[in-house]
N, C-alpha and C positions, 0 to 999 in steps of 0.2 A: 503520044508525047513522052519523051525521055527526060528523066530528072537529072539533076547534078550527079547523083550517085548511081546512075545507070538503071534505076528502077522506073518502070512505066507508071505514069500517073493513072489512078483510077478515074474513069470518065466522070466528069462533074458537070451537071446541067447548069450550075451557076457560072461556068466559064462562058456560057453563051449569053450571059446577061449583057445589057448595054454597057459600052465602054466609052471612056473619055480620055483620049491620048493614051490608050493602052491600059488605063487603070480601071479595074472593075468597080462598078458603082454599088453592087450588092455583094454581100458576103454571107456564107453559110453560118448558122449558129455554132456548128462544130468548130469552124475556123475561129470564131470569136471566143469560144470556150478554151481552145488550146492556146491561142495567142495570149489570153488573159493569164492562163496558168503559167506559161513560160515567162511572162513579164513578172508575175508575182514571185516566181522562183529565184529571180535575180537578187532578192533579199538574202538568200542563203548561199547562192552559187555566184562566184565572181563573174562579171560580164563587162566587156569593154563597150564604150559608147557606139563604136561602129556596128557591133552586133545588135544592139538595141535599134539602131537606125535601120539596119537590114530587116529586123523583125517587123518594123512598122512600115516598111516600104510597100507601096501598093495601095495604101489607104488613101482615099481621094483627097482628103484635107484633114485639118486638125479636128474639126467638129465630128467628122465621120470616124476618125481615130478614137475619139472619146466615146463615140457611140458603140464602137466595137468593144472597147475595153469595158464599158459599163454594161452594155447589152442588157439582156434580161437574166443575167446570172445572179445567183445569191451572193450576198456580201461575203460569205465565208467560203466561197469557192477557192480552191487552192490547187496545188500540183497533183492532188488525188485525181483531179479531173483530166489529167494528161492521159491517164490509162484509157486506151481504146482497144477493144477486145483482141487479146492474143492468147490462144490456148484456153486455159481455164479462167482467165481473168476477163470475163465478159460483162462484169457487173457494173462497170463505170458508166456505161451509157444508160442502163436501166436506172441507176441511182441518180443520174442527172435529170431525170424526169421523162415524160412521155416522148417518144420519138417524134411525134408531131410537133412538140414544143421546140425541138432542135431544128426543125425546118430543113432537115436533110432527107433526101429521098431514100426510101427503104432499099432500093436496089444498090445505092452507093454504099450504105452501111453493110449490106450483106456481102458486097464484093470486098470491102475492107476486112471483114471477118474472115472470108475465105483466104485472102492474101496473107493475113496474120497467122491463121491456123496452119497453113502449109509451109511456113517459113522455117520452123525449127521443131525438132522432137523434144520431148520432155527431158531426155537424157542430155541432149546438147545444151539445153537451157541450164540444167543442173551443173554441168561442167563449166559453163561460162560464168555463172554466179559464184561458183566456188573459186574460180580464178580471180574474179574481182575482189571477193571478200578476203582472200588470203594474200594477194599480191598487189592490190590497189589499183587506182584509176590509171596511172601512167603505164603500168604493165599491161593493163587491159587494152588501152588504146594502141600501144606498140604491137601487141599480138594480133588483135582482130582488125584494126583499122589500117595499120601500116603493113604488117607482115602478110596477113591473109587477105588484105584489100577487100574486106566485106563492106558493102554500102551501109552507111549509117542508118538509112531508112529501114533496112533489114535488121540491123542490130537492135534497133528500138523495139522491134516486135518481141524480142526475147525479154524485154522489160515490161511488156504489156502495153506498149504505146504504138498506135497506128497513126502516123502523121496524116492530117487531112491534106488533100491535094495542094491547097494554097501554100503550105509550109514546106513542100518538098523541093522547091526550086531556090532555096535560100543559099547564101554564100557558104563556103566551106567552114569558116570560123563559126557561123551560126549553127550549122549542122553539128559541129563539135560541142557547141553549147547545149544543144538539145540532148546529146549523149551524156554530157557531164551532169545535167539535171537528173537524167534517169539513173545514172550511176550513184549520184549522191543520195537520192531517195532510197535506192536499194541498200546502200551501205549503212543507212540509219536503221535498217531492219535487222539488227543483230539478234540472233537467237541465243538465249541463255544456255550455258553449258550445264546440263542437268546433274552432272556428277559432283558439282561443288555447291554446298548449301550451308554449311555450319562454320562456327568459329574454329573448330578443330581443322576443318578443310582449309580455312584461311591460313592457319598456322603451318600446316603441312606444305601449302603452296609457297609460303615465304621461306620455309626451310629448304625446299627443293630448288627454289629459283637461283639462277646464276646471272641473269641479265634482266634486272627489274627496271621498269620505267615507273617513276612516281610523278604524278601530275598534281600540283598543289595550287591553292588559291588563297584568298584573303582569310578564310576560316582558320588557317593554321597560325595566324599572327594575332588573332583577336585576344587571346589570353596574354599576349605581350603588351597589351594596351593600345594596339593599333586597331582602329575601327574597320570593319568590313565595309562594303559599299552598298549592298542591296537589302540588308536586314531592316527590320522596323526601327532599329536605333543605329543604323549604319551612317556612313558619311553622307550619302545622298539625302537621307531623311533629315539629318542635322542641317544640311544646307537649305533644304526646303523649309524647315521649321524656322530657321533664323530669318529668312525672307529679306536679307540685306540686298540681294541682287535679283533683278527681274530676269529669271531664266524660264524658258519654255519647258525645259527638262533639266533636272539637276546634273545629268550626265554631260551637259554643256561645259561643266567645269573641266572636263578632259577632252573637249573638242578643239582640234588644232586651229580651226578658223576663228572660233570664239576667243581662244587664247591670244591670237595675234591682235584681236581688237581690244580685249580687256583682260590682260594677264593678272590683274589684281584679284580676280575671283579665285583663281588657282592658288595664288600665294597667300590668300587669307585663310586657307585651310591646309596648305601643304605641310605645316609644322606637325599636324596631327598624324601624318603618315611618314614623316621623315625619321629615319633610323638613328636618332641621336642618342637616346637613353633607354633603348628597349633591350630586353634580354630574350634570346631565342627560346621558343616554347619546346615542350616535350616532342611535338611533331617534328620540329626541325632536327632535334637530337635523334629521333627515330630514323630519319633519313640518313643522318650521319652514321648511325649504327649499321644501317644497311650497306653504306659505302665502305665502312671499316672492315666489313666481312667480305668485301669483293663482290657484292651482289648487285650493285647499282650500275645500270647501264647509263641512265641519265635522269636527272630531276628537272622536269619542265615546270618552271614556276611562273605564274601570272603576276606574282607580287613584285613590287618595286622597292621594297624596303631593304633589300640586300642582306636579310638576316640569314639566308642560306650560307652566304660567303662568311658571315661572322661566325657561324656555327662550325665552319671548317669544311663544308661540302665543296668539293672541287668539280665534280661532274654535274654542274648545274647550268641550265640555259635559262636566262631571264628573258622570257618570251616578250614581255612588254617593256623591256628596258629597266632602268633603275636610276637612283639618285647618285650613283657612283661617279658619273661625269655629267657635265652640262655643256650646251652648245649655244652660241649666239645665233639668233634667228636671222640676223642681218649679215654678218661677215663669216659665219660658220666656224668661228674659233672655238675649240673645245678645251675645257679646263677640268681639273678634278672637282668633284661635287662639293667637297668641303670648303671650297673658296666662296661658295654662296650660302653656306650653312647659316651664317649670322643673319643674312637677309631673310632666309626662310623662317628661322625661329622668331624673328621680329616682325613677320608678316609684311615685309617690304618686297617690292619688285626689284630684283637685281638686274643691273644694266651692265653691258659689256664694257670693261675698262678700256679696251683698245678702241672701240667705237667712240667712247667718251673722250679719249685723248685726241682722236682724229677730229672730233667735232670741236674740241677746244682749240686745237691748232688751226683749223679752218676758220673759226670765229676770230682768233687773234689776227690772222692774215686779212680777213675781211675788214676788221675794225681798223687795222693799220692803213689799209688802202682807203678806207672811208675817211679817216682823219686827214690823210694826205690830200685827198680830194676836197675835203671840207675846208682845209687850210687855204688851198688855192682859191676857193670860191668865197672864203670869209664867212662860212656858215658854221654854226655850232654843230658838233658831231651828233648831238641827240635830236637834231631837227629832221634828220632823214634816217631811214633804215629800211631794211627789206626783210619782212617775215619769210618771204619765199626763199631768200638766200639762206636764212637761218635754218630753214627746214630742209635744205638741199642735202645735207649729210645726216640721215636719221641715226638715232642711237638704238642699237640692237638690244633686245631683252634676252637675258640668259634663260634658256629653257632646259630643265633637267632632261637627260636623254631617256625619257619615258615615251613609249609609243602612245600617242593620243588617238582618239577616234578621228578617222580621216587620214591617218598615216599608215603606211605599209609596214608590216613586220620586217625585221632584218632578214636577209637571205639565210642567215645562220639557222633560222627556224626550219625552213623548208629542207635545207641540206641535212640537218640533224634528223628530222623525221624520216626522210628517205633512207638514211643510213641505218636508223634504228629499227625500222619496221621488219627487217628480215632477221633481226637478232633477238628481239625482246621475247621473254617467255612468261612474263607476268606484268600486269598493269595494276597499280594502286592509285586511286583518285582520292585526295584528301582536301576537304575544306573548300569546295568550289561548287557553284551552281551551274557552271558550264554554260553561261549565257553569252560569252564574248567569243566571236569567231576571229581567227581560225583555230585558236587553241581548243575551243570546244569540239572541233572536228577530229581531234587526235583519236578519240575512241573509235570512230567509224573507219578511220584510215589505217589503223593497225589491224593485223590479221584477226579475224573473228574467232579463230581457234585459241587465241591467247586469253587465259582466264583474266577476269576483271573483278576487283574488289573496290567497293565504294565506302569511304569513311566520311560521313558528313552529318551535320546537325539535322538537316531536312532531306527528304527524298529529292532526287533529281529525276523528274518524271519522263524526260525525253530520251533517257538511255536505258539500257537493259543489262546491268552488271550481274555477275553470277552470285556474288555475296554482298549484301547491303548491311552495313553496321552504322546505325543511326545514334547520334548522341554527341556529347562533347568530345571533340577529336582527341584532345590530350588524354582523356580518360581511356578512350578506346585503344590508342597506341600503347599506353602504359599497360593495359590489360594484355595486349598481344605480346609485349615484351616479357611480361611475367610468364605467359604460356610458352614463350620461346626460350626462357631462361637467359634473356639478354639484359644487360645493365645499360641504361641510357648514358651516353658520354656527357660530361659537363660541357657547358658553353665554352668556347675558346675565343681568343681575340684580345689583343692588348687594349683596344679602344674603350671597352666597357669595363667598369669596375662592378663586379657582381656582388650585391649586398649579401652578407652571410646568411640572412634569412631566406634569400632567394636561391641559394645553392641547391642543386638537385640532390636529393637524399633518398635512399631506399626506404620505402614505406614499411612501417612495422606491421606485424600481424594484426595488432589492434586496429590500426588504421585500415588495413585491408578488410577486416570484419565489418567496418562501418560503411563500406562501399556496397551498394546493391549489386547483385549479380545480373548480368545481362539476361533479358528474356527473349524468347523466340516467338515470332508472330506465327501462330498455328504451327504447321510443319513446313514453313516456307524458308526462303533464303534470307529473310529479313530479321535482324536482331536489334533490340532496343537497349541502349545504354542510358545512363543518367543524362538528362538534358535533351533527349530525343524529341523531335517534333515531326509530325506526319499527319495527324488528324485523320481525315477521311481516307487518304491514300492508304494508310496503315490498316484502317478498319476494312477497307475493300480487299486488301491483300489477305487479311485474316479470314474473311468470309469466303473468298474464292478458294483458298486452300482447304478450308473446312469442308466445303462442298465437294471438292475433288477427293478428299480423303474418304468422305461418306460414300461417294460413288465407287471409289476403288475398293472399299471394304465390301460394298454390296455385290460388286462383280466377283470378288473373291469368294463370298459366301455362296453365290449361285453356282460357281464352278467347283465347289468343294463337295465331295461325296461323304455323307455322315458315316461315322464309324458305327457299325452294328454289332451288338452283342450276340451271343449264341441263341438266346431266346427269341430275339427279333428275327434272326435268320430262319429259325425253325418255324415260327408262325408264318413267315412270308412264303417259305417253300412248301409248307403243309397245306 
């Protein structure tokens, strides 16, 4: 049997199972395992409904579909289980349990192993992974799928994935989805660049950089008085504690579907993140200092407060939109954001004035027609009315041009990232937990050879930066500026009047002496500044590096020949 990609299916005894209208009634556990893993991967990799439908095609009915999805897999099974022996990566099947539990015949597994082992050499795999990590997914697909016309089934072997026979006959877009899942998983496995570990290394990297990408989140605006979202005293925690609205999840505040139903929830809290009277932080001014020196390629910000613009940063991309403009969800009319500022600050839902006027005009026409009709019939005009007609022209709510959950990011984001990935020479991440996709994917989609510095209050466990500086972000960037001999520029912008006490001033030596020096965690790449949080993660890093240092010193001692004095040599030769 020949598959979509020209690969011959491995014989599968389950194909001889009883069929009903061409649909198999029984499925191998390996099929269930891989199907479940690919469906779970849709949480992290974009997938269209047609692909999901194609994935599930062939299942006899909904009950059987659920049976396959639930199967007898563990609850925590994930895309790790996609790996099916290729070259050295043969552990996935063993880790999944006894082969008998998988209910797949030994001869089938052995043939899949042989097929995978013969597909690529180690050197070929190394070159392919290097191409992916340095040039990205699009380039990989162009080179290997389009130009070289390599079947996706074979390409997946290089990622340690052997598709079961049932999944090899899927539609082209589904096969590409399998490949994107594999590539995404590989891109998240960035190896730390071992040559960068210290604050001095961070300073040298910043000094040498000419095309820096700075990725920022809510953490850089906390000292401005704007709460972040996910900390223990952040916006979501406040919303949950107040309990005014019955929300399944506080994040519903930024859910577009919920907003359309109940915009009052968003506007009850919007004033707390609206950039009306906030002063840019040292982090904002640090980015401005980078740009002033011609080193900023782009600032990707997840923030919606527009403080980057207020600081004077011009090379900024507001990935999640901002309050700068607002759009009517009904008629799509766009207005400057300051036109709804009064409503925001007074916790009112702002309505579109054009829709309001259209509704008033329609109401006047309706009332005039009704009075004319009532006059002819001799009835009082209040005796009849039509609620349906009254609701015929809905009034649109004005929504700030912020990207809510459920909305796609503007195309500017994809275009900028595609343009920047071949130019960037340093990435600095400041004040973000990197929980929201697709911005969180920037780190994996930039070339892995580009150095990465993380500046954050807490560790970000799912990434692997080269230098980690934990603590209050403002203190960290000011420390870096002192090492760089940079002065932070003052805030700019006519809109805000900066109080004299809040004007940035160079700290005196006495003030500097009062600041504790950053401490290094063992001999690792992690440094702790004031305000650092990390708990067990930091302790584990310290213990791991201490163990590595002990082992390294032990190996060095074993390989060292002790210096012998003349007497020792004489006694040994005598």
